[in-house]
C-alpha positions in Angstrom: 0.0 0.0 0.0 1.3 3.4 -0.9 2.3 5.4 2.2 1.4 9.1 2.3 2.7 11.7 4.7 0.1 11.7 7.4 -1.2 14.5 9.5 0.8 13.3 12.5 4.0 13.3 10.5 3.3 16.9 9.3 2.7 17.9 12.9 6.0 16.4 14.1 7.8 18.0 11.2 6.3 21.4 12.0 7.2 20.9 15.6 10.8 20.4 14.6 10.8 23.7 12.8 9.3 25.5 15.8 11.6 23.8 18.3 14.8 24.3 16.4 14.2 27.8 15.0 16.6 29.3 12.5 20.1 27.9 12.5 21.9 30.9 14.1 24.9 31.1 16.4 24.2 31.1 20.1 24.3 34.7 21.4 26.7 34.9 24.4 25.1 35.9 27.7 26.5 38.8 29.8 29.4 37.8 31.9 28.4 37.4 35.6 30.8 37.8 38.5 32.0 34.4 39.5 31.1 33.2 43.1 34.6 31.6 43.3 37.7 33.5 42.3 39.1 30.4 40.8 37.7 27.1 39.7 39.5 23.7 39.5 37.7 21.4 37.1 38.4 17.7 36.4 37.1 16.3 33.1 37.0 12.5 32.7 36.2 11.7 29.1 35.2 8.2 27.9 37.0 8.5 24.6 40.2 10.2 23.2 41.4 13.7 22.6 41.0 13.1 18.9 37.3 11.9 19.2 35.1 14.5 17.3 32.3 14.3 19.9 34.8 14.7 22.8 36.2 17.8 21.1 32.8 19.3 20.6 31.9 18.7 24.3 35.1 20.2 25.5 34.8 23.3 23.3 31.2 23.9 24.5 32.4 23.6 28.1 35.4 25.9 27.9 33.7 28.6 25.8 30.7 28.7 28.1 32.8 28.8 31.3 34.8 31.6 29.6 31.6 33.6 29.1 30.8 32.9 32.7 34.0 34.4 34.1 36.3 31.4 34.2 39.1 31.0 31.7 42.4 29.2 31.5 44.2 32.2 30.0 43.8 34.4 33.1 44.2 31.6 35.7 40.6 31.7 36.9 40.1 28.2 35.5 42.4 25.2 35.9 41.4 22.1 34.0 42.8 18.6 34.2 41.5 16.1 31.6 41.7 12.3 31.6 40.8 10.4 28.4 39.8 6.8 29.2 40.0 5.6 25.5 37.3 2.9 26.0 35.2 3.5 22.8 35.7 -0.1 21.8 34.4 -1.6 25.1 31.5 -3.9 24.7 30.9 -4.5 28.4 31.0 -1.9 31.1 33.5 -3.9 33.2 36.1 -3.4 30.4 36.0 0.3 31.2 36.7 -0.1 35.0 40.6 -0.3 34.8 40.6 3.1 33.0 38.0 4.4 35.5 40.3 3.5 38.4 43.2 5.4 36.7 40.9 8.4 36.3 40.0 8.3 39.9 43.6 8.2 41.0 44.4 11.3 38.9 41.2 13.0 40.1 42.2 12.4 43.8 45.6 13.9 43.2 44.2 16.9 41.4 41.6 17.7 44.2 39.1 19.5 42.0 36.1 21.6 43.0 33.8 20.0 40.5 34.1 16.8 38.3 32.6 16.4 34.8 32.3 12.8 33.5 31.6 12.6 29.8 30.1 9.5 28.0 28.3 6.4 29.2 31.4 4.6 30.1 32.9 7.3 32.4 29.5 8.1 33.9 28.6 4.5 34.8 32.0 3.6 36.3 33.7 6.6 37.9 30.7 8.0 39.8 29.8 4.7 41.6 33.4 3.9 42.3 34.5 7.3 43.7 34.9 7.4 47.5 34.0 11.0 48.4 30.2 11.5 48.4 30.5 15.3 48.9 32.4 16.1 45.7 30.0 17.5 43.0 29.8 15.5 39.8 28.2 16.5 36.5 27.7 13.9 33.8 27.0 14.3 30.1 26.7 12.1 27.0 24.8 9.6 29.1 21.8 7.6 27.7 19.4 6.0 30.0 17.7 6.4 33.4 20.3 7.6 36.0 18.6 5.7 38.9 19.1 2.5 37.0 22.9 2.9 37.3 23.1 4.2 40.9 23.5 7.8 39.8 20.6 9.2 41.8 23.0 10.6 44.5 22.9 14.0 46.3 26.3 15.0 44.9 25.4 14.2 41.2 23.5 16.1 38.5 23.9 16.2 34.8 22.8 16.5 31.2 21.4 13.4 29.5 22.1 12.9 25.8 18.9 13.8 24.0 18.2 11.3 21.2 15.3 12.0 18.8 14.7 8.8 16.9 10.9 9.3 16.5 11.3 12.8 15.0 14.2 11.6 12.8 12.1 8.7 11.4 9.2 11.1 10.8 11.8 13.3 8.9 12.9 10.2 6.9 9.3 9.4 5.9 9.0 12.9 4.7 12.1 12.6 2.5 11.6 9.0 1.2 8.4 8.7 -0.8 6.3 5.6 -0.3 8.6 4.3 2.5 7.3 1.3 4.4 10.1 -0.3 6.4 13.4 0.8 7.9 16.4 -0.6 9.7 17.7 0.8 13.0 21.4 0.0 13.1 23.9 0.4 15.9 27.4 -0.7 16.8 28.2 -3.1 19.6 30.0 -0.8 22.0 28.7 0.1 25.5 27.5 3.5 24.3 26.3 2.1 21.0 24.2 -0.5 22.6 22.7 2.1 25.0 21.9 4.4 22.1 20.4 1.6 20.0 18.3 0.2 22.8 17.0 3.6 23.8 16.1 4.4 20.2 14.4 1.0 19.8 12.3 1.4 22.9 11.2 5.0 21.9 10.3 3.9 18.4 8.5 0.8 19.7 6.2 3.1 21.7 5.5 5.3 18.6 3.6 4.7 15.4 6.9 3.7 13.8 7.1 0.5 15.9 7.8 -3.1 15.4 5.7 -3.6 12.4 7.8 -1.3 10.3 11.2 -1.6 12.2 14.1 -4.0 12.1 16.9 -3.6 14.7 20.5 -4.8 14.3 23.5 -4.4 16.6 26.7 -5.1 14.7 30.2 -5.1 16.2 32.7 -5.6 13.3 33.3 -3.8 10.1 32.9 -6.8 7.7 29.5 -7.7 9.2 28.4 -4.1 9.2 29.0 -3.8 5.5 27.3 -7.1 4.9 24.3 -6.0 6.9 23.9 -2.7 5.0 24.2 -4.4 1.6 21.8 -7.3 2.4 19.2 -5.9 4.7 19.3 -2.6 2.8 17.6 -4.5 0.0 14.6 -5.2 2.3 14.0 -1.7 3.7 13.5 1.8 2.5 16.0 3.6 4.6 18.5 3.1 7.5 18.6 5.0 10.8 22.0 5.0 12.5 21.8 5.0 16.3 25.6 4.7 16.7 28.5 3.8 14.4 31.5 5.1 16.3 32.4 1.8 17.9 32.9 -0.5 14.9 36.2 -2.4 14.8 38.1 -4.0 12.0 39.5 -7.6 11.8 42.5 -6.5 13.9 40.3 -5.0 16.6 41.1 -1.4 15.7 38.4 1.2 15.6 37.2 2.1 12.1 37.3 5.9 11.6 33.8 7.1 11.8 34.2 9.3 8.8 35.2 6.3 6.8 32.0 4.4 7.9 29.8 7.2 6.7 31.8 7.6 3.5 31.4 3.9 2.7 27.6 4.0 3.4 27.3 7.1 1.2 29.0 5.2 -1.6 27.4 1.8 -1.3 24.2 1.8 0.8 21.3 0.8 -1.4 18.9 3.0 0.6 19.2 6.5 2.2 21.0 6.7 5.6 19.7 9.0 8.4 21.4 9.5 11.7 21.0 10.7 15.3 24.4 12.6 15.6 25.5 15.8 13.9 28.9 14.5 12.9 27.2 11.8 10.8 25.2 14.4 8.9 28.3 16.5 8.3 30.1 13.5 6.8 27.3 12.2 4.5 24.2 10.9 6.2 21.0 12.6 4.9 19.7 14.3 8.0 18.1 14.0 11.4 17.2 15.8 14.6 20.5 15.2 16.1 22.6 15.2 19.3 25.4 17.7 19.1 28.4 17.5 21.5 28.9 21.3 21.5 25.4 22.0 22.8 25.9 19.2 25.5 29.1 21.0 26.5 27.3 24.3 26.8 24.5 22.8 29.0 27.1 21.0 31.2 29.1 24.2 31.7 25.9 26.1 32.7 25.4 23.5 35.4 29.0 23.9 36.5 28.5 27.7 36.8 25.4 27.2 39.0 27.5 24.9 41.2 30.3 27.4 41.4 27.8 30.0 42.4 26.8 27.9 45.4 23.9 25.7 44.3 23.8 22.1 45.4 23.8 19.3 42.8 20.6 17.9 44.4 18.8 21.2 43.6 19.7 21.2 39.9 17.4 19.0 37.8 18.9 16.5 35.4 17.8 17.7 31.9 18.8 17.4 28.2 20.6 20.0 26.2 18.7 23.3 25.9 18.8 23.4 22.1 17.9 20.9 19.3 19.7 20.8 16.0 18.0 19.8 12.8 20.6 19.0 10.2 20.5 18.1 6.5 23.3 17.2 4.0 22.5 18.4 0.5 24.9 16.1 -1.4 23.3 13.1 0.3 19.8 14.1 -0.7 21.0 14.3 -4.3 22.9 11.0 -3.9 19.6 9.2 -3.1 17.4 11.4 -5.2 15.3 12.6 -2.3 12.9 15.6 -2.3 13.3 18.1 0.5 10.0 19.2 2.2 9.7 23.0 1.7 9.7 23.9 5.4 13.1 22.3 6.2 15.5 25.0 5.0 13.8 27.4 7.4 14.9 25.5 10.5 17.7 23.2 9.5 21.5 23.6 9.5 22.4 22.7 5.9 25.7 21.0 5.1 27.2 20.7 1.7 30.0 18.3 2.4 30.4 15.1 0.4 32.4 12.2 1.6 35.6 11.2 -0.2 35.1 8.3 -2.7 35.6 4.8 -1.3 37.8 2.4 -3.2 35.8 -0.7 -2.7 33.3 -2.8 -0.8 
């Protein structure tokens, strides 16, 4: 049966336009007078210094703290960063040795506030740390905090806001006559969390089990096989996570190369839940954006530095959504762009480098 864009889909799409607004830079707030003369901040990141999401988060944190009166250049901010490098971990216990190293560095540094970034750091460092009075702020975490023992009086944070239902509505608006789709995620700790969260949200929507296939794939060869074979049975693919794919030698596959390969070889359009995927060749989505998460986390840090208690600061998602579209990808899969999207979306014109083979 031919599928038309229904009233509910139009409502969701118009909601995206209203929620996102024009894609304009954030206007800096006036600089307040810091409650502390200086701030010592420890940042424990699940991944590496080169990780694009980690870089975005760190930039959002430092720029926002600078606007709030704390900067490294004038000595009002001192930052110690520990990168856990556990993107490949498939079980949370695999991240604990790195978490213990982070805790050792943290204790030596004696910070005023700790930021833990990513599922792996959040789920290991906070429960293992011995001082229940030190304020912790988490970000990049997917799930219910109480399920992981994070509902503590010294803990607050910013959960990662995933928008799979809205992104699937977007995909149906772009892909005419679409009927079925594949939700695809890698097998890392964070990848499984993002995939399961998306699957549950979609299962409770009208885009549920009757139209949805869900696959978690760990290695690069099976990932490509899944895209090529199951892509023949669906009308589009939704990427929940793809940053934790490993090759035959156990090395991480560069996430830009993953998207470039899918741009070249996927038989159906690819949509995604992260901004970096759209920048590098996925069609579009209402996406998570590390920079905005960093901004929201830093705003929490400023409230703590001003004397508020973690228990009095509600756990929320980032304040701003980002609707993103990649124009070369719409042309690659010959998709029509609904007329309202350029009003609200951040438009990218980047096309992935050509891939040499399958």
